[in-house]
N, C-alpha and C positions, 0 to 999 in steps of 0.2 A: 775490709770490714763489711763489704756488701753482704747482706743477709745475716748479719750477726744478731739483729733485733727482729721484732715482729714475728717471732716463732721460727725464723730460719735456723737459729742456733748453730751457726757455723763457727768453727774454731778460728780465732784471730791471731794466735801467737805464731812464732816461727816453727817451721818443720821442714823436712825434706819430702820429696815425692814418696808416698807410702811410708813415711818415716815413723819410727817407733816413738821417739821422744817428741812430745808436744807440750813444751813449757809455755805457760801463759797465766794471766791473772785470774783470780777468783774473787768475785765481788758479792756484796750484799749478804744474803743468808747462806751462801754456798749451795744454792739450789739450782743454778742455771746449768743446763746440760753440758755446755762447752766451757763453763767457768765464768765467761764474760756475761755481763748484763749492763743495761744502760744506766741503772741507778744503784746506789749503795756504795759503801766504803770498800776499799781494797784490803782484802784479808791476807794476801800473799800471792806467791807464784808457785803453782804446783806443776809437776813434771809430765803428767799423762792426762790426755783429754780425748774425747771423741768429737766428731764434727757433724752437725746437722741432725742430731737425733732428738726424739721425743720421749715421753714417758719418764720413768725414774732415771736418776743419774748413774754415771759410771766413771770411775777414776777420780781425778783430782788428788792423786797420791803425793805425799811428801812435799810440803809447802815450805818455802823460805820467804822471810820478810825482813828487810832492813829497817832499823829504827835508831833514833838517837837516844842516848842515855842508857840507864841500866835495863837489863832484860825484863820485859813485862809483857808476856804473851797475851794476857787478858785484854790489854789496852793497846794492841799493836795496829789495829785496823785504822785506816786514814782515808780521807777523800782523795780523789784523783785530780790531776791537773795535766793539761797538755798531752793527752794520750795520743799515741801515734803507732800505726801498724803498717807494715809493708812486707813484701816477700822476704823471708829470712830474718826479720827484725821486728821487735816491739819495744817501745819505750814509754815511760810515764813518770811524772813527778808525784811524789808522795805528799800530797797536801801542802802544808806550810812547814814541813820538816826540813826542806832544803835538799832532800835526797832525790837524786835522779837515777832511775833504774832502767837498764837496757838488757835485752835478752836476744840471743841468737842460739843456734843449736847445730850439733852434728847429729848423726843418725841415732845414737843412744846417749848422747852427752850434751845436755843444755849448758850454755855458757852465759854468765851474768857479769855485767859491769855496773857496780854500785858507786856512784859519786856522792859522797857525804859532804856536809859542811866541814870546813877545815878544822874548826874548833869543836870540842866536845867529844864525848865517848861515842864510838860508832859500834853498833851492835847488829848481829845477824842472827835471827831466830830460825831454827830448823824444826818445824812441827811435823813429827812423824805420825801423828794421829789424824792428820787432815784428810778429809774426803769431801766430795760433793755429796750432800746429804738430803737431796730433795725427797720429801715425804709424799711420794706419789702412790696412792692406794689403788692398785689395779683391782678391777671389780671382783668381788666375791671370794677369791681364794688366796692370791699371793700379794705380798707387799713388795714394792720395788725400791725401797730406800736401801742405801748402802750402810753397813755397820762395820765398825772396826772390830776385828777378831782378836788381833794382838799387835803389839809394837815392841820394838827393841832398838835402842840407840846407844852409841858409845862415842865419847870424845877420845880419839886416838892420839891426838897431838894438838898443839896450838894452831895447826892449819888443817886438821882432818877430822871429819865426823863420818861415821858409817852406821848403817842400821837396816832394819827391815820393817815392813808393815804387812799384815795379813788382813783381808777384808772379805766379807760375804755380802750377798744381796746384789742390789742394782737391778737394772731393767731385765736382765736375763735370769734373775732369781738364782744367783750363784750360791750353791750350798757347800761346795768344796772351797776352802779359803784360797784366795788369790794372793800370792806373796810377791811383793815388790821390794827389791833390794837397792841400796844406794851407797855411793861413796862420794863424799864431798871434800874438795880440797880448795884452799885459797892461796893466793900469792902473798898474803900479808899475815904474819903470825899474830895471834890474839894475845892481848895482855891479860885477859881473863876468860876462862871458860866455865861452863856449868851445864846443868840439866834441870829438867822439871818433870814431875809426874802429875797425872790428872788430879786437879783439885788442890794442888800444893804449890807454894811459891817456888820460884827457881832457887836452886842450891848452887852457890858459887863453889867451884872446885869439884862439883859432882861429875862423875865419869860415865855413869850408865843410868838409864831409866827404862822401865818396862811397863807393859799393860797386858792384861788377859781378860777377854770378855767374860763377864760373870753369868753367862747363859750357855746352854747347849743349843744346837740348831732347833731342837724340839721345843725349848722353853723360851725362845725369843719372844719379846712382847709384841703384840699386834699394834696396828696403827690406831691412833697416832703414837709415835714412838717417844712420847714424853718421858717414859721411864727408861728408855735406852740411852746410855750416856753418849754425849758428843765428846770424844776423847781428845785430850790436849796433852800430848806427851812429846818431849823433845829435848834439844840441846841448843846451846848458844855459844857464839864467839863474840867477844867485845874487844875492839881494836883501839889502840891509842889514837889520840887526835892526829890528823894528817890530811893533806890536800890530795894525795894520790888516790885514784879510785881503787877500790877493793875488787879484785877479780876472783870469780868463783866458777868452778866447773863441777858438775855433778854427774857422774856416771850412773846410769840406771840399768837394772837387769831384772829379769824374771827367774834367773837361775841361782845366783849367789852374790854375796858381797864381793867375793874375789872377782867374779865376772864383771860386776859393776866397776870395780877399780880398774880392771883391764880395759874396759870401755873408755873410762875417763882418761887414762894415760896414753892410750893408743890412738884415739879418734881426734884429739885436739892437741896440737903441739904446744906445750907450755900452757899459756893462757891467751892464745892468739884469738881475741874476739873478732877483730876485723877480718882476719884470714878465714875464720870459720863462717862469718857472715858472707863473704865473697864466694866461698865454696857452695853455700846454700843457694845463693842467687844463680850461680853457674849451673847447679843441678836442675833448678827450675827452668832456666833458659833452655837447657837441652831438652827437658821433658816437654815443654810447651812449643818448641820450635817445629814439631811435627805437623802443626797446622798453621796456615797463614791465611789471613783474610784481607781483602781490599774493599773499600767502600763502606757503606753503612754509616750510622751516626756515631759520634764519640761514645755515647752511652751504650749503644749496641756492642761496640767493640770492647768496652770495659766489661760489660756483662758476659760477653762471649769468653774473654780470656779468664775471667774469674770463674765461670762455670767449668771451664777446662781444668783450672787449678783445683777447684773443689772435687772434681772427679778423681783426683789423684791423691787425696788425703787418706782414704780408706778403701779396702782393708789395709792393714798395717803389716809391713815386712818385718817379721821377728825371727828371721833365719839366724840360728845360733842362740836364740833365746827361748827355746822350748824346754820347759822344766819337766815335761811329762815323758818324753822318750827321746832317744838319740837317733839322729837321722841325717843323711846327706841331702835330703830333699828340701827345697825351700819351705819355709814355715810362715804362714800368714794367719793373722787373727783379726778380730774386730770386723767380722761380717755382720753388719748391723743395719739391715738384714738383706739377705739375698732376695726376699720378696720385694724389696724396694729397688734393688740395683740390677736385676737380671734383664730388665726391659730396655735400659738405655746405657747405664754405666759400663757394664761389661762389654756390650757390643761396641761402644766407643773405644774402650781400651784395646779391643781386638784390632782396631784400625790404627791407633796412635801409639800403643805400647804393647805389641803382641807378645813380647818376651815376658812381660808382667803377667799376662793372662795365662801363659804356660805355667809359670811358677805358682800362681794362685790356684789353678786347677790341680796341679800336682799336690799342693798342700791340702786342698779339700779332699782329694782322693785318699791321701794318707791319714787324714783325720777320720775318714770313713772306715779305714782299716781298723782303727783303734776304738771308735765309738760304735761301730756296727751299722751305722746309717749315715746318710748325708745330713749335714746341718743346714738350717735356714738362717739362724742367727748364732753368733759365737763371739764371746768377749771375755777377757780375763782368763783365757785358756780353758773356757768352760762353755759347753754347748747350751743354746737356748736364746730366744724362744722361736717357735715355729708359728709364723703369722698366717700361713695359708696351707698350701700343699707342700710338695718337696721340690722347691724351685731350683735347687742345685742341678736337677735334671735338665732344666731349661738352659742353664749355663753350659753344661757339658755338650748338649746337642747343638747349641749355638756354635760352640768351638768346633764340633765335629763337622758340621756342614760347611764351615769356613776353613777347614783344613789347618787348624792351629797345630803347630808341630810340638813334638816333645811329650806326647801322651801315648800310653799303651791302650788303644781303644778296646781291645778285647777285655782287658782288666777293668776299664771304665764301664763297659756294658754289663759285665758281671755284677758290678756294684749297683748300677742303675736298676738292673732287673730285680735284684734283691730288695732294693729300696722301694720299688713300685709294687711289690707283691707280698711283702712280709710285714706283719704287725710290729710296729716299733715298741721297744721296751719302755720308752719314755717319749711319747709323741710331742709333748710340749717342748722337748729339747731337740729332738732330731727325728728324721724319718716321717712316716705317715701312721696315723691311728685309724681305728675303725675299719680295717681292711676287710673284715668279714662282711660287713654291710656293703661296702663298696663293691665287692665282688659278687655278693648274693643279690642285693637290691639295685645296684647301680647308682646309689646315692647314700649320703649320710643322713640318718633320720634325726628328727628332733629329739627323740627319747634317748638315743644311744650314741650321739656324736661326740660325747665326752667319755673317754675310757673309764673315768671314775664314776660316771653316772650322770645323766642329765644332758643338756644341750651344750654345744660349743661351736658356734659359727657354721652350722651345717650347710647353709646356702652358699657362702663364698668358698668354703673348703671343697664342696662337691664340684663346683665349677672349675676350681683350680686343679683338682685331681684329674679331671678330664683333659685339661690342657697339658698337664705333666705327662699323662699317659701317651699323648701324641708325640711328645719329645722322645719318649722311650721307643715308640714305634718307628720313628724316623731313623734312629740309630740302628734298631734291629733290622730294618729293611736294608740299610746300607751295608751291614755286616752279614747279610744273607741269613739271618735268623727269621725265616719267613713265617713260621708258625707263631712266633712271638710277635712279629709285626702285625699279623692279623688279630691276635688277641688284644693287643694294646690299642690298635685302631678301633676295635669294637668298644673298648672301654672309653676311648676318647669321644665316642658318640653318646656317652651316657648323659651328657648335658640335656638331651632331649627328654630324658625321663623326669626331669624336674622343671620342664617347661609347662607352665600353667596356662593353657590356651584361653581359659575363661576369665583370667585376671584382667581387670580394666582399671586404667587411670583416666579419670575425667579431667583432661587438661584444658588449658586456655585455647589450645588448637584443635580441640575435639577429642574424642575417645581414642585411647591407645590400648590395644588389646593384645594380651599374651606376654607373660613375663616369667623369668626364673623365680621360683618360690620354694619354700620349704615343705617337706612332707613328713608325716608320721610314719612309724615303722610299718603300719598296716596299709600304707598307700594313700591314706587320706591327706588332703592338703591342709596346711596350717590355716587355722580359722582367721577370718577378718583380714583379707588382703589389704596391705598398707604400702603403697609405693614410696612413701617417705621414710620407711623404717630403716634405721641405720643402727648397727650394733657394734659390739666389741667382744672381748673375751667372755666366754661362758654365757652366751645368750643364744636364743634359738633363731638367729637371723643371719645377717651379713657382717663382715668385718670392714669397718671404716668406709662403707659406701652403701648405697641403696640398690634395690633390684634394677633400677634404670641402668646403672653402670655395669652390674654383673650380667644383665640380660644382653649386653653388647660385647661381653668378653667371651668370645668363642674363637680365639685367634687361629685355632687349628682348622676351622671350617666355616669361614665367613660366608662362603657360597651357600651352605646349607642353612645358616642362620638367616640369610636374606630370604630364602625360600620359606622357612618356617614363619617369618614375620609377615609374609604375604606378598613378596616380590619387591622389585626395585622401587616402585612408587611409594609403597608403604614403608619401606626401609628408609628412604630419603626423608619422608615426613617425620619418622621417629628421630632420626639424627638431627634434623632441623630443630625440633622441639628440645632435644637433649642439650643443644648449644644455645637455645634462645635466652634472652635476658642479658643482664649486665654480668659479664664473665669476670669482672674485677671483684665481685662480691661472691666469696666462696660459699657454696652450699652443697652438701653431700646428697641432696635430693636428686640432682641431675649431675651435670658435668662439674668436676672439681679437679683442676689441674694440679692441685696440691696433693693429690692422692693417686698413686701409681696405677691402679687397675684401669684408669681411664686414659692412660697415655696414648694408646693406639687408636682411640675412637675418632679423633679428627680425620684420620686417614681412611676410615671405613668407606667413605664416598668413592675411593678409588676402585672398589670392587663393583660399583654400579655405573662406571663410566662418567662419574661426576667429579673428576679431579679438581675442577675449578672450585667446587664447594670445599674440598680439602684445603686448597690454597687460601681461600677467604677465611676459613675457620681457624687454621693454624696461625695465620698472621694476627687475627683478632685476639686469639688466646695469648700469644706472646706479648703483644702490645698492652693488653689489659692486665696481665698478671705479673710481669717482670719489670723491674725498674732498677736504677742505680740507687745507692744509698743503703743505710743500715737495715731498712725494712724492705729490701728489694726483691725478696723471694716470696712465692705464694705458699708459705708454710715451711715446715721442716725441710731442710735440704736433703735429709735422708741419705747421708754418706755419699753425696754427689749425684743422687738420682735427679734432683731438680736441675742441677747445673748441666748434666749431660743431656737431659731433655732439651734444654735451651740450645746447647751447642749443635746438636743434630738438626734441630728445626730451623735455626738461623742459617745453616749451610744449605738447607733445602731438601733434606731427605731424612727418613727415619727407618730403623730396622724393625722387622717382625722377628722377635726373639725366638730362637730355636728353629728358625726356618731360613731358607736361602732366598731372602727377598728384602730389598730396601724399597720403600715407598716414596715417591716424589711428592714434595710439598710446594713451598714457595720460598725461594732463597731471599734473604735480606741483604746479602753482600753482593757486590759486583763480581767478586771472584773469591772462592774458597778453595784452598789446595791442601791436600793431605799427602805428606811424604810417607809412602807405604814401606813396610818392612822389607819388601823385595826389591827396593831401590827405585821403583817407579813412582809416579805421582798421579793422583786423581783430582780433577778440578770440576767444580760446578761454577759455570759462568752465567750470570744473569744480565742480559742486555736490556737496556731501557727500563731497568727497575727503579721503583720509587715507592713511597708510602701508599700511593694510589694504584700503581701498576703491580698488583699482587698476583695477577692471573698469567698463565702461560699461553702464549699465542701459538708458538711452535717450538719443537725441540729437535736437536741433532745430537748424535753420539759420534764423536770423532769425525764430524763433518757430514755424517749421513743422517737422513730424516729418521726420527725416532717417535713412535706412537704408543709406547707402553708407559703406564704410570708407575712402573716399578722396574727394578733391575736386580741382577744377581751379584753375589759376592765375587764370583769369577770375573764378571764384567768389570767390576770396580778394581779388582786386583790386577787386571790386565793394563790398568792405567788409561789415561786419556782425558777427554773433556766432554762433559755433558753441558751443552750450551742451550740455554732457555731464553727465548725472546719474550719479554714480559709486556703485558698490556693491562688496561684498566677495565676490560670487558671480559666476562666469562666466556670461555670457548669450550669446544669438545675436541681437543687435539688428541686425546687418549682413546684412539679408535681400535686398538688391538686388544688382545686377550687381557683380562683382569689379573691381579695377583693370584698366586696359587692357593688352593684350598684342598683339604683332605678328600672331599667328595668330587673332585674334578673329573674323575673317570666314570662317574655315575651319570645316568641320563637325568634330565630335568623331569 
């Protein structure tokens, strides 16, 4: 449950690595993104959740809730007692009812064990209208709350209930209904069955119940959704008194009730709760065994293992559950969002689960075939939303430079070339918008950065387009498309067109001059420079960070950025100020570890021969921002982004996404070892490490002196040992060439 509270929003129920089924409790007002929250009554257990996300909710479909006595859906919520969660298992006592609920799961089939008091009528409610209903009003245009579109449920027998729910909305503004089908079966025949429909009392003996939304997508009520019904439609089973636990399994599918039934009957033998739980633990043991650490504190080891675990919760493997087209290609959903995960999560999976990365990228490529563009976010089999540029390009190039197998790179490049050059038909959902301005002006203007008219994050989107274009250029160069490579390298340099050299922030450490800033279409700078300005959707500034962060986000050409800022001394001063102050107090004015665009910044010192400053900074960031306990994460886990950031940095290195470079930091463990997919191992060994000894005195690679503050993927995959002797004093051991930059071949 590390990171479940305090905005971490991680999923705490049982699941498998990249598992589709995520059964877990929904508390309070059913507004928590992952279902769980620290306060409020237990409303039931729904079958699908996301992990670590913010904004409006998604999923929470098909809830079941045990209760004593006659079926009473309106009064079924109860306090929790003795809540417990571990890998593959969740349990809780339902207030003073005497009911003990336990959950485990197979890939698409949750399994429940409900132990009721031996005397009294035992009831199980199945609420087909249940959703997580957070009323999150996204600025200015879209609402993010989920709405039930339709429901249908049928009691098939004293042991079986089946049905479906369709919903719209959620964080990705889903306009095509997402349909979730289920088939529930128990090992105990019910003495009484029935159904209920919204606003009506349960009907004993009822066989079916239905609901249809009384709106069209065009007439949906705006926020707040007080006039939009919270649908309560379902069926129930009431069992005779007895001491034996009631076993329940529920197959879930996005294809059909028949597929849901097949899942339930094929994935779990009988009602084998303990066997299913053991299989889940075994699956996680296998997934997590690719990395082993020695040393560190108990809290660091717990956070490390949990971060690795969180990195494998999303995206979700829905192979065989694609309702949109038939294919033999792996199918993944819940990219939530690539903007969050391409910097750390996917590069980590490339090392610890490369076969997953192949499947994920194959799926993204096939989705592109059908949508016409690469997605940045996708959930509920529906694309949306795009938070920045087209960051799938970063994922594919990262895989390309690291020789991930199983992909047709010619086909990939054709899709990337299209994505980087053609105006998207729906840029909020996929691809890039405002391509005419990008190609004509070299930036997205304040006036026209929103295709519908007006502004939409022109500062951050422009800086990301430049980074994305370098990813395209790298693959173009590797595939010998030299003219394309030249074109996209030129576009990758567009960041200099919105570098406002006269912008000044009067800081506590003196004036800092020169920042990324927004422009009008006629070339004028946005008025009234404000270094603290942070925006969101449909504003004329930056997305979720200030110009301080985005002015340091030129991963394709850090060398040129240093030159533009005024050289190494000025660059170091800016970095020192960026990380100054109490890093445990999150502020988007400067560095915020809870926001992914700043992930690479602690390592920028490596480009100026100041690796010791990187070492000091990254250890300070980790110790100040990550902890054990419910509120142990520095904000939304973002589908494992925060967890993977922690994993890399505690091992002592970090990737430059879409480039062939890992940057050396400061390892916290005496030894970290990755079992590589080629059968070799790579270890980082820290001799003489301690909380004070965070600096590197000297380095060796397979026993030979090493003086670069970075290494390549080829070096890592060859296996071996990077040994670092640690000290409490800053040194300048990194005397050889800095990490690569796009402008390396150009003269100073």
